[in-house]
C-alpha positions in Angstrom: -136.4 31.7 -111.8 -136.3 34.1 -109.3 -133.2 36.0 -109.2 -133.2 39.8 -109.4 -133.5 41.6 -112.6 -130.8 44.0 -112.9 -132.1 47.5 -114.1 -136.0 49.4 -114.8 -135.2 47.9 -118.5 -135.5 44.2 -117.1 -139.1 45.8 -115.4 -140.3 46.9 -118.5 -143.5 45.7 -120.2 -144.1 45.6 -123.9 -146.4 47.3 -125.6 -149.2 44.5 -126.0 -148.8 43.6 -122.8 -149.2 47.0 -121.1 -152.6 46.7 -123.6 -153.2 43.5 -122.3 -153.4 44.3 -118.6 -154.8 48.0 -119.7 -158.1 45.8 -120.2 -158.1 44.5 -116.9 -159.0 47.6 -115.4 -162.7 47.7 -115.4 -165.9 46.1 -113.6 -166.0 43.1 -113.8 -168.9 42.8 -116.2 -166.6 44.6 -119.1 -162.7 43.3 -117.6 -160.6 40.8 -119.1 -158.8 38.1 -117.8 -155.3 38.3 -116.8 -153.1 38.1 -120.0 -152.0 34.3 -120.4 -148.0 35.4 -121.0 -148.7 36.3 -117.0 -149.2 33.4 -116.5 -146.2 31.1 -118.3 -143.3 33.6 -118.7 -140.2 33.1 -117.3 -139.9 36.4 -118.1 -142.6 37.8 -116.8 -142.1 35.8 -113.1 -138.6 38.0 -112.9 -141.0 41.2 -113.2 -143.1 39.8 -110.4 -140.7 38.8 -108.3 -139.1 42.3 -108.2 -141.7 44.5 -108.2 -144.4 41.9 -106.4 -142.9 39.5 -103.8 -139.7 41.6 -103.4 -142.2 44.5 -102.5 -145.7 43.6 -101.2 -146.4 42.2 -97.9 -146.9 38.9 -98.7 -149.0 35.9 -96.8 -147.6 33.4 -95.2 -150.7 31.6 -93.1 -151.9 31.2 -89.8 -149.8 33.5 -87.4 -150.7 31.1 -84.6 -148.2 28.3 -85.9 -146.2 30.2 -84.4 -147.4 30.4 -80.5 -144.3 30.4 -78.2 -141.6 31.8 -77.9 -139.0 30.2 -80.2 -141.4 28.7 -82.6 -140.1 28.8 -86.2 -140.1 28.3 -89.6 -138.3 28.5 -92.9 -139.3 29.7 -95.9 -138.5 31.4 -99.6 -140.3 34.7 -100.6 -139.0 35.5 -103.8 -136.3 34.1 -104.3 -135.0 34.7 -100.8 -134.5 32.5 -97.6 -136.0 33.5 -94.6 -136.8 32.5 -91.0 -140.0 33.6 -89.2 -140.3 33.4 -85.9 -141.9 34.4 -82.5 -139.7 36.2 -80.2 -139.6 36.6 -76.2 -141.5 39.0 -76.0 -144.1 37.6 -78.2 -143.5 39.8 -81.6 -142.9 37.9 -84.6 -140.1 38.5 -86.8 -138.4 37.4 -90.1 -134.9 37.6 -90.6 -132.6 36.6 -93.2 -131.7 32.5 -93.5 -127.8 33.4 -93.7 -125.2 33.7 -91.2 -123.9 37.2 -91.4 -120.6 35.5 -90.7 -119.9 33.8 -94.1 -123.7 33.1 -95.3 -124.2 30.0 -93.8 -128.0 28.7 -93.8 -128.5 28.8 -90.2 -132.1 26.7 -89.8 -134.0 24.6 -92.3 -137.5 23.1 -91.7 -139.8 24.4 -88.7 -139.7 23.7 -84.9 -138.7 25.9 -81.7 -135.5 27.0 -80.5 -133.8 29.3 -77.6 -131.4 31.1 -79.9 -130.1 30.4 -83.6 -126.7 28.8 -84.1 -124.8 28.4 -87.3 -123.8 25.3 -88.1 -120.6 25.7 -90.0 -118.7 28.3 -87.3 -121.0 28.5 -84.3 -122.1 32.7 -84.4 -124.7 32.4 -81.8 -127.6 34.4 -82.2 -130.9 35.9 -79.9 -134.5 35.6 -81.3 -134.3 39.5 -80.9 -131.3 38.6 -83.8 -129.1 40.3 -82.1 -125.3 38.8 -82.2 -125.0 36.7 -79.1 -121.6 34.9 -79.2 -118.7 34.8 -81.3 -116.0 32.0 -81.1 -112.8 33.5 -80.5 -114.0 36.8 -80.6 -110.3 38.0 -78.7 -108.6 37.8 -81.9 -110.5 40.6 -83.7 -110.0 43.8 -81.0 -112.0 46.3 -83.2 -115.1 43.7 -84.1 -118.3 45.5 -83.3 -121.0 43.0 -82.3 -123.7 44.9 -82.7 -123.0 45.5 -85.9 -123.9 41.6 -86.9 -127.2 40.7 -86.0 -129.2 38.6 -88.7 -131.0 40.7 -91.0 -134.4 41.7 -90.5 -136.9 42.1 -92.3 -141.0 43.2 -91.4 -143.1 41.3 -90.1 -147.0 41.5 -89.3 -149.9 40.0 -88.1 -153.7 40.8 -89.7 -157.0 39.2 -88.9 -154.5 36.1 -87.4 -153.0 35.5 -90.3 -149.3 36.3 -90.9 -147.2 38.6 -93.0 -143.6 39.4 -94.1 -142.5 42.2 -96.1 -138.6 42.2 -98.1 -139.1 46.1 -98.4 -138.5 48.8 -95.9 -139.9 51.5 -97.8 -143.3 49.6 -98.3 -146.6 51.1 -97.3 -147.8 49.4 -93.6 -149.2 46.2 -93.3 -152.7 48.4 -92.6 -152.4 49.8 -95.4 -152.0 47.2 -97.8 -154.9 44.8 -95.7 -157.0 47.8 -95.1 -160.0 46.4 -93.5 -159.8 42.8 -93.6 -159.5 42.7 -89.9 -163.3 44.3 -89.5 -164.4 42.3 -92.3 -163.5 39.0 -90.6 -164.6 40.2 -87.0 -167.3 37.7 -87.2 -164.8 34.8 -87.2 -162.8 34.4 -83.7 -159.5 34.6 -86.5 -157.0 35.5 -83.4 -157.2 32.4 -81.3 -157.7 30.0 -84.1 -155.9 26.9 -83.8 -153.8 25.5 -87.1 -154.5 22.0 -86.3 -153.0 20.2 -90.1 -150.3 21.9 -92.4 -149.1 20.6 -95.6 -146.7 21.8 -98.5 -147.4 19.8 -102.3 -146.6 21.1 -105.5 -148.6 22.0 -108.6 -147.7 22.2 -112.1 -149.3 25.6 -112.5 -148.4 29.6 -112.4 -148.8 30.7 -109.1 -151.6 32.7 -110.1 -153.7 30.2 -111.7 -154.1 28.2 -108.8 -154.8 31.4 -106.1 -158.2 32.4 -109.4 -159.6 28.5 -108.9 -160.1 28.6 -105.2 -161.6 31.9 -105.6 -164.4 31.1 -108.5 -167.4 29.3 -108.0 -168.0 28.7 -111.9 -165.9 25.7 -112.0 -167.6 23.8 -109.3 -170.5 22.0 -111.5 -167.6 20.7 -113.5 -164.8 20.3 -111.8 -166.6 19.2 -108.8 -170.4 17.7 -109.4 -170.2 15.0 -106.5 -168.4 16.5 -104.2 -168.9 20.0 -103.1 -171.2 21.4 -106.0 -174.5 20.7 -104.7 -173.2 21.9 -100.7 -172.6 25.9 -102.6 -175.7 27.9 -103.9 -174.7 30.8 -105.9 -172.9 33.5 -104.0 -173.6 37.1 -103.0 -172.3 39.8 -104.5 -168.8 40.9 -103.6 -168.1 42.6 -101.0 -166.7 46.4 -101.8 -163.3 46.1 -99.5 -160.5 48.6 -98.3 -157.0 47.4 -99.2 -155.5 44.7 -101.4 -158.2 41.9 -101.3 -161.1 40.5 -102.1 -164.1 38.7 -100.6 -167.1 37.0 -101.4 -169.9 35.4 -99.1 -172.2 31.8 -100.7 -174.5 30.2 -97.8 -174.2 26.3 -97.9 -176.4 23.5 -97.6 -174.6 22.0 -94.6 -170.7 22.8 -93.7 -168.9 23.9 -97.3 -165.9 22.9 -94.7 -166.8 18.8 -95.6 -167.7 17.0 -98.5 -171.8 16.1 -100.0 -171.9 12.4 -97.6 -169.5 13.8 -94.9 -172.0 16.4 -93.7 -173.2 14.0 -90.5 -169.3 14.6 -89.2 -169.8 17.8 -89.0 -167.9 20.1 -86.2 -170.7 23.0 -84.2 -170.6 26.3 -85.1 -168.0 28.7 -83.7 -169.2 30.3 -80.6 -171.1 33.6 -81.1 -170.6 33.6 -85.1 -173.0 36.1 -85.8 -176.4 34.7 -87.6 -175.8 36.3 -90.4 -172.3 34.2 -91.6 -173.2 31.4 -89.7 -175.2 29.4 -92.8 -172.1 29.7 -95.0 -168.5 30.4 -96.7 -166.8 33.7 -96.9 -163.5 33.0 -99.8 -161.2 35.9 -99.2 -158.5 36.5 -101.7 -155.2 38.7 -99.7 -153.0 40.0 -102.6 -151.2 39.0 -103.6 -150.4 34.7 -102.8 -152.6 33.8 -100.2 -156.1 32.9 -99.8 -158.5 31.5 -97.8 -162.0 30.7 -96.7 -164.2 31.5 -94.0 -166.9 28.7 -92.4 -169.1 28.0 -89.8 -166.7 25.4 -88.4 -163.3 25.7 -89.6 -160.7 27.9 -91.7 -158.9 26.7 -94.3 -155.7 28.5 -96.2 -154.1 27.8 -99.0 -150.9 29.6 -100.0 -149.5 30.1 -103.6 -145.6 30.8 -104.1 -143.5 30.3 -107.3 -141.1 27.5 -108.5 -141.0 29.2 -112.3 -143.8 30.7 -114.2 -145.2 26.6 -114.9 -144.9 25.7 -111.3 -145.9 26.5 -107.9 -145.4 25.7 -104.2 -148.7 25.2 -102.4 -149.5 25.3 -98.9 -152.5 24.4 -97.1 -153.5 24.9 -93.5 -156.8 23.8 -91.9 -157.5 25.8 -88.5 -160.7 25.2 -85.8 -162.1 26.9 -83.0 -159.3 26.7 -80.0 -162.6 24.6 -78.1 -163.7 23.0 -80.9 -160.2 21.5 -80.9 -160.4 20.2 -76.8 -163.4 17.8 -77.6 -163.2 14.1 -77.5 -164.8 13.2 -80.9 -161.9 16.2 -82.4 -159.4 14.1 -83.9 -162.2 11.8 -85.6 -164.1 14.5 -87.3 -161.2 16.7 -88.2 -159.8 13.8 -90.7 -163.4 14.0 -92.2 -162.3 17.8 -93.3 -158.9 17.0 -94.2 -160.4 14.4 -96.4 -162.8 16.7 -97.7 -160.0 19.5 -98.5 -157.5 16.5 -100.0 -160.6 15.5 -102.5 -161.4 18.7 -103.9 -157.3 19.9 -104.5 -157.1 16.2 -106.1 -159.7 16.9 -108.5 -158.6 20.9 -108.8 -155.0 19.6 -110.0 -155.9 17.9 -112.9 -158.2 21.0 -114.6 -155.0 23.3 -113.4 -152.2 21.4 -115.8 -154.8 20.8 -118.3 -155.3 24.6 -118.0 -151.3 25.4 -117.9 -150.9 23.8 -121.1 -153.4 25.6 -122.6 -151.5 28.8 -121.2 -148.7 28.3 -122.6 -149.9 28.2 -126.2 -148.5 31.1 -128.3 -152.1 31.8 -129.7 -153.9 31.5 -125.8 -155.5 35.2 -125.5 -157.5 37.0 -122.8 -161.3 35.6 -121.9 -163.5 37.4 -120.3 -165.6 37.2 -116.4 -168.6 35.9 -114.8 -168.9 38.6 -112.7 -170.5 37.5 -110.0 -169.2 33.8 -110.0 -165.7 35.1 -110.5 -166.0 38.5 -108.8 -162.7 37.1 -106.4 -160.4 36.4 -109.6 -161.8 39.8 -111.3 -160.5 41.9 -108.5 -157.3 40.4 -108.6 -157.0 40.6 -112.1 -157.6 44.6 -111.5 -155.2 45.0 -108.5 -152.6 43.0 -110.6 -152.9 44.6 -113.5 -152.1 48.4 -111.7 -149.6 46.8 -109.6 -147.5 46.0 -112.8 -148.7 49.0 -114.8 -147.8 51.4 -111.8 -144.1 50.3 -112.5 -143.2 50.8 -115.9 
């Protein structure tokens, strides 16, 4: 489903879809939602794969999980198998997960390695991607090992988060994320510690999952007894530079726990600005990564398409380093994990039900609740401009 399209004609949008996307490019109070076809068509997902996942900087979660030299994780971006790792100089790197000999997959899962060795014919690579050794190289007298290093993609970090870009000609990461780090400077984003991460599949479009995480509108209807009463109505969306949206809202207690778990609240992060000590900032880093920064925790979701109607979600919980060293941390953190899982367990039936409706040939564009769906409207605007720019 994520194959590369063959020509610009494959990228061209039907006139009706052009018109629908143009309706998204307005302030939230007058904008329309993204056309349903964009949530349910594998033909359209092929366009997204080419124009977004293979052209933009894609979020891969908190970079703190690549802590030591050799820490690695395998993943797919835009249908391309890649390896992300930390090299000996502390640089985050991304490589095609494919041997330069005959294309075998090099690594799977995650872990730590001092180098990379192909399990098929034992070609070996250093952490900087250069070719370190080839069995029977003496039989190839004209072989230039400098020409057979791993195919490297661009990797970078911003506000403690990791990003990979498959397109060597795309603008740099700083251009895409804009003032993301500045807006989130009250939190110690760079030094937060990822403590739990897991993946799960949801029967919904990759955008649908991100939509629900970034709006307050559904809280009293999907989460009436679990988290709704924790959240006050949000402040107006922040005006930002870069391809992201963010909105802060006050909470009664911590947003990282359920209503009946507040006695387990961990202390606020050290030095946290009082202006953000009583709420949660919800941020969507376009296209595929979103997170919530509260006074005591950070939780991140990455959403990546399996096909138009299925997504692979990665959830990661992060805490301040000093907090993770507390004697009671494991017990308290378990309550935060319970909260994350409980909210998702309530979201998933709503998301999968929504996906069934989006697949209807009679589904049409709706309108946004301007403040309660501010981040979602901002993404729709960015998304529409991104898709239309290539038409």
